[in-house]
C-alpha positions in Angstrom: -10.3 -22.8 -32.9 -10.6 -23.2 -29.1 -12.7 -21.4 -26.4 -10.8 -23.1 -23.6 -9.2 -20.9 -20.9 -5.9 -22.6 -20.0 -4.5 -22.4 -16.5 -1.1 -20.8 -16.7 -0.2 -20.8 -13.0 -0.1 -17.0 -12.8 -2.2 -14.0 -13.8 -0.9 -10.7 -15.2 -3.5 -9.0 -12.9 -1.5 -10.0 -9.9 0.7 -7.0 -8.6 3.3 -9.5 -7.4 4.0 -10.6 -11.0 5.3 -7.1 -11.7 7.9 -7.5 -9.0 9.4 -10.6 -10.8 12.9 -10.3 -12.3 11.9 -12.8 -15.0 9.0 -10.9 -16.6 10.6 -10.9 -20.1 11.0 -14.7 -19.9 7.4 -15.1 -18.7 6.2 -13.2 -21.7 8.5 -15.2 -24.0 6.9 -18.4 -22.8 3.4 -16.9 -23.3 4.3 -16.0 -26.9 5.6 -19.5 -27.4 3.0 -21.5 -25.6 -0.1 -19.3 -25.0 -0.1 -16.3 -27.3 -3.8 -15.6 -26.5 -4.4 -16.5 -22.9 -7.1 -16.0 -20.2 -6.2 -14.2 -17.0 -8.3 -14.0 -13.9 -8.6 -10.6 -12.2 -7.9 -11.5 -8.6 -8.7 -9.2 -5.7 -5.5 -7.3 -4.8 -4.2 -4.1 -3.3 -4.5 -2.5 -6.8 -8.0 -3.8 -7.5 -9.7 -4.7 -4.2 -12.9 -5.9 -5.9 -11.1 -8.0 -8.5 -12.7 -8.3 -11.9 -14.3 -10.5 -14.6 -11.0 -11.5 -16.2 -9.4 -10.7 -19.6 -7.6 -12.1 -22.6 -4.0 -11.3 -23.1 -2.4 -11.0 -26.6 1.3 -11.0 -26.5 2.6 -11.5 -30.1 3.2 -8.7 -32.6 0.7 -10.0 -35.1 -2.2 -10.2 -32.7 -1.4 -6.9 -31.0 -1.5 -5.1 -34.4 -4.6 -7.0 -35.4 -6.5 -5.9 -32.3 -5.1 -2.4 -32.6 -6.2 -1.8 -36.2 -9.6 -3.4 -36.1 -11.7 -0.9 -34.1 -14.9 -2.3 -35.4 -14.3 -5.6 -33.6 -12.1 -4.4 -30.7 -13.5 -1.1 -29.4 -12.0 1.4 -27.0 -15.5 2.6 -26.2 -15.7 0.5 -23.0 -12.4 1.7 -21.6 -8.7 1.1 -22.2 -7.9 0.2 -18.6 -7.9 -3.4 -17.5 -10.4 -2.6 -14.7 -14.1 -2.0 -15.7 -15.2 1.5 -15.1 -18.5 3.4 -15.2 -19.3 5.4 -18.4 -18.5 8.6 -16.4 -15.2 7.3 -15.2 -14.3 6.1 -18.7 -15.1 9.5 -20.2 -13.0 11.2 -17.4 -10.1 8.9 -17.0 -8.6 8.9 -20.4 -10.9 11.1 -22.6 -10.2 10.3 -26.2 -8.4 7.1 -25.3 -11.8 5.7 -24.3 -13.7 6.9 -27.3 -14.9 5.0 -30.4 -15.4 6.3 -33.9 -16.9 8.6 -35.0 -16.6 10.6 -31.7 -12.9 9.7 -31.4 -12.1 10.7 -35.0 -13.8 14.1 -34.5 -12.0 15.0 -31.3 -8.7 13.7 -32.7 -9.1 15.9 -35.7 -9.5 19.0 -33.5 -6.4 18.2 -31.5 -4.5 17.4 -34.7 -5.1 20.9 -35.9 -3.2 22.3 -32.9 -0.6 19.6 -32.0 1.0 19.4 -35.5 4.5 18.5 -36.6 5.0 22.2 -37.3 4.0 23.0 -33.7 6.6 20.6 -32.4 9.3 21.9 -34.8 8.5 25.4 -33.5 9.1 24.1 -30.0 12.7 22.9 -30.8 14.5 25.8 -29.2 12.4 25.5 -26.0 12.9 21.8 -25.9 16.6 22.2 -26.3 16.7 24.8 -23.6 14.9 22.5 -21.2 17.3 19.7 -22.0 20.3 21.9 -21.2 18.6 23.1 -18.0 18.0 19.6 -16.8 21.6 18.5 -17.4 23.1 21.8 -16.0 21.5 21.1 -12.6 24.1 18.4 -11.9 27.1 19.0 -14.2 29.3 20.5 -11.5 28.6 17.7 -9.0 30.1 14.7 -10.8 27.3 12.3 -9.7 23.5 12.3 -9.7 20.4 10.2 -10.0 19.6 10.1 -13.7 15.8 10.0 -12.9 15.4 12.1 -9.8 18.0 14.8 -10.6 18.1 15.0 -14.4 15.4 13.6 -16.6 12.5 13.3 -14.1 11.0 16.7 -14.8 12.5 17.4 -18.3 9.4 16.4 -20.3 7.2 17.9 -17.6 8.8 21.3 -18.1 8.2 21.0 -21.9 4.6 20.0 -21.4 4.3 22.8 -18.9 5.6 25.3 -21.5 3.2 23.9 -24.1 0.2 24.1 -21.8 1.2 27.5 -20.2 1.4 26.0 -16.7 3.2 28.5 -14.3 6.5 27.1 -13.1 5.4 27.2 -9.5 2.6 24.8 -10.2 4.6 22.2 -12.1 6.1 20.2 -9.2 2.7 19.3 -7.6 1.4 18.4 -11.1 4.3 16.0 -11.6 3.5 14.4 -8.3 -0.1 13.9 -9.3 1.0 12.4 -12.6 3.2 9.8 -10.9 0.2 8.9 -8.6 -2.1 8.7 -11.6 0.1 6.2 -13.5 1.7 4.2 -10.7 -1.2 1.8 -10.6 -3.2 2.7 -13.7 -7.0 2.4 -13.3 -7.1 2.2 -9.5 -9.2 4.5 -7.4 -6.1 6.3 -6.1 -5.0 6.9 -9.7 -8.5 8.1 -10.6 -8.6 10.6 -7.8 -5.2 12.1 -8.8 -6.5 12.4 -12.4 -9.5 14.3 -11.1 -7.2 16.8 -9.3 -5.3 17.4 -12.6 -8.6 18.0 -14.4 -9.7 20.5 -11.7 -6.5 22.3 -12.1 -6.8 22.4 -15.9 -10.3 23.9 -15.7 -9.0 26.7 -13.6 -6.2 27.3 -16.1 -8.6 27.3 -19.0 -10.8 29.8 -17.2 -7.8 32.1 -16.8 -7.1 31.8 -20.5 -10.7 32.7 -21.4 -10.7 35.7 -19.0 -7.3 37.0 -20.1 -8.0 36.7 -23.8 -4.6 35.2 -24.4 -5.7 32.8 -27.1 -2.4 32.6 -28.9 -1.1 29.7 -26.8 -1.8 26.0 -27.1 -4.8 26.0 -24.8 -6.2 29.1 -26.5 -6.0 27.5 -29.9 -7.7 24.4 -28.6 -10.6 26.6 -27.3 -11.2 27.9 -30.7 -10.4 24.9 -32.9 -13.4 23.4 -34.7 -14.2 20.4 -36.9 -17.5 20.5 -38.8 -18.5 23.5 -36.7 -18.0 21.6 -33.4 -15.4 22.5 -30.8 -14.3 20.9 -27.6 -15.9 21.9 -24.3 -13.8 23.2 -21.4 -14.3 19.8 -19.7 -13.2 18.0 -22.8 -10.1 20.2 -23.0 -9.3 19.7 -19.3 -9.5 16.0 -19.8 -7.2 16.2 -22.8 -4.9 18.4 -20.7 -4.7 15.6 -18.1 -4.1 13.0 -20.8 -1.3 15.0 -22.5 0.3 15.8 -19.1 0.3 12.2 -17.8 1.2 10.6 -21.1 3.7 13.2 -22.1 5.6 13.3 -18.8 5.9 9.7 -17.9 6.5 8.1 -21.3 9.3 10.3 -22.4 11.0 10.2 -19.0 10.7 6.4 -19.1 12.2 6.2 -22.6 15.2 8.3 -21.6 15.9 6.8 -18.2 15.2 3.2 -19.1 16.8 3.8 -22.5 20.0 5.1 -21.0 20.0 2.1 -18.7 19.7 0.0 -21.8 22.7 1.8 -23.4 24.7 0.9 -20.3 24.0 -2.8 -20.9 25.1 -2.4 -24.5 28.2 -0.2 -24.3 29.2 -0.8 -28.0 25.9 0.6 -29.1 26.4 3.6 -26.7 29.8 4.3 -28.3 28.4 3.8 -31.8 25.5 6.3 -31.1 27.7 8.9 -29.4 30.3 8.9 -32.2 27.8 9.1 -35.0 24.8 10.8 -33.4 23.3 12.8 -36.2 23.5 9.8 -38.6 22.2 7.2 -36.1 19.8 9.2 -33.9 16.5 8.6 -35.9 17.0 4.8 -35.9 18.4 4.8 -32.4 15.4 6.6 -31.0 13.0 4.2 -32.6 15.0 1.2 -31.3 15.2 2.7 -27.7 11.4 3.1 -27.8 11.0 -0.5 -28.9 13.4 -1.8 -26.3 11.9 0.2 -23.5 8.2 -0.1 -24.4 7.3 2.8 -22.1 3.6 1.8 -22.1 3.1 -1.9 -21.4 -0.6 -2.3 -22.3 -3.9 -1.0 -23.3 -7.3 -2.8 -23.4 -10.0 -3.2 -26.0 -13.4 -4.9 -25.8 -14.7 -7.4 -28.3 -17.8 -6.3 -30.1 -18.6 -9.8 -31.5 -17.4 -13.4 -31.2 -14.0 -13.5 -33.0 -11.0 -15.7 -33.4 -7.6 -14.3 -32.5 -4.5 -16.5 -32.7 -6.6 -19.6 -32.8 -8.5 -18.7 -29.7 -12.3 -17.9 -29.6 -13.0 -14.6 -27.9 -16.6 -13.9 -27.0 -18.5 -10.6 -27.5 -18.0 -8.4 -24.5 -14.7 -10.0 -23.4 -11.8 -7.7 -22.5 -8.7 -8.0 -24.6 -5.4 -6.6 -23.4 -2.5 -5.9 -25.8 0.9 -6.2 -24.2 3.2 -3.9 -26.2 6.3 -4.8 -24.2 5.9 -8.4 -25.3 5.0 -7.6 -28.9 8.2 -5.5 -29.1 10.2 -8.6 -28.1 8.6 -10.9 -30.6 11.3 -13.1 -32.0 9.4 -13.7 -35.2 9.5 -10.0 -36.0 12.7 -8.7 -34.4 16.0 -10.5 -34.6 17.9 -10.4 -31.3 14.9 -8.7 -29.6 16.6 -8.3 -26.2 19.5 -6.4 -27.7 19.7 -2.8 -29.0 20.2 -2.9 -32.7 20.4 0.4 -34.6 20.7 -0.9 -38.1 17.5 -2.9 -38.4 16.2 -2.9 -41.9 12.7 -2.5 -40.5 11.5 -1.6 -37.0 7.7 -2.0 -36.8 7.7 -1.5 -33.1 4.4 -0.9 -31.2 5.8 1.6 -28.7 3.3 4.2 -29.9 0.5 1.6 -30.3 0.0 -1.1 -32.9 -1.4 1.2 -35.6 -5.0 2.2 -36.2 -7.0 5.2 -35.1 -5.5 5.3 -31.6 -1.8 5.7 -32.7 -0.1 8.0 -30.2 -0.9 11.7 -30.8 2.4 12.8 -29.2 4.7 10.5 -31.1 6.4 13.4 -33.0 6.9 15.4 -29.8 8.3 12.3 -28.0 10.8 11.7 -30.7 11.9 15.3 -30.7 12.3 15.4 -26.9 14.3 12.2 -26.9 16.6 13.2 -29.7 17.5 16.7 -28.4 18.1 15.4 -24.9 20.5 12.7 -25.9 22.4 15.0 -28.2 22.9 17.5 -25.3 23.7 14.8 -22.8 26.5 13.4 -24.9 27.8 16.9 -25.6 27.8 18.2 -22.0 28.8 15.0 -20.0 30.2 12.7 -22.6 31.6 10.2 -20.1 28.4 9.8 -18.1 28.1 6.2 -16.8 25.7 4.2 -14.7 27.3 3.8 -11.3 24.7 1.8 -9.3 21.7 -0.4 -9.5 18.6 0.6 -11.4 15.4 0.5 -9.5 12.3 -0.3 -11.5 8.7 0.8 -10.8 6.3 -2.0 -9.8 3.7 -1.3 -12.5 1.7 -3.2 -15.1 1.4 0.0 -17.1 4.6 2.0 -17.4 8.1 0.5 -17.9 9.9 3.0 -15.7 13.2 3.2 -13.9 12.6 5.2 -10.7 16.2 5.5 -9.7 19.5 5.2 -11.7 22.8 6.4 -10.1 25.2 7.9 -12.6 28.7 9.5 -12.4 30.7 11.7 -14.8 33.6 14.2 -14.9 32.4 17.5 -13.3 32.2 20.4 -15.8 30.9 23.9 -16.1 27.3 24.6 -16.9 26.6 25.1 -20.6 25.5 28.7 -21.3 23.2 29.0 -24.3 
């Protein structure tokens, strides 16, 4: 066991790393040569004051180890790479930055409202939003897959779920993009606060109107062991659900469709056998895309991970994008493979108490959108270069030109 901190010649805290075209190769080398490695937090445009450094874990085994062991690797000091004050931790992330038993109690409250049955009951509305998103462009014959089609599809669904007036959704989408573009920065934090302020106003309207039969109303009355969530708690969860629910599904669909364009045989296979292949294909797209690249934990004691000694108080960052490309777990990890016998991807987290609350909703949104896309514009193809976000947090395509045979709008 070693407590040495090897010099890799680069740090994953450097914004310029996230402009590199060989990021996947860099992570492959890390998995092979330094699966648990130390990274300095240099001062940069994202984090002007720098930081105290962090450990990166990049293999599937260590990512799942850290994810599942909340006693040793706590979320209670923040899940962002940058260190925040306790107030900032509580505000910027809510339940993400909680440790048991507080996290378990709040999660139980939400689980009573955001259930698989709730998601299934949303199916018609989700399908309607998918058709509306595609209908916007069907008569044109060309579009930007992100900006014109899928960009606000999950936002409309989350807006429906949270009873957000349609006129308010565009500004909330803009705030969400700002909050996630450089996760953990002051600019992102300020955008998050604006979303929370908006949510408090919406919650107040629900209380005054007495319309407690919607999602927010049920959250206001849900209890576990006689304890409910405060308005501030619900507003923070509102911001969490909005930011996570919008960006991750949009990234899965846009980056996933780009992935299908790189694997045309898989695209044809899926399109011709959609109902049979969709469950496995959606899981594989989530693995291949890895819409969220990382979350952080903090070591509560000295511990060995991957042969490396990590000291109590050290920050440990799990790189899901790398774990989902681990050659020892996934054969042909850079390819889309729909017939894997097992697909233990960490696209929703590596297991443990912080497994993604919205996984069921994300799967439903992805499945219904792709079904309608192939039905309405079956010959849609990528027609230009994909533009990727410079981000250490979201794996997002920000622009993807597509073309297709113009057709009439689908009327439901």
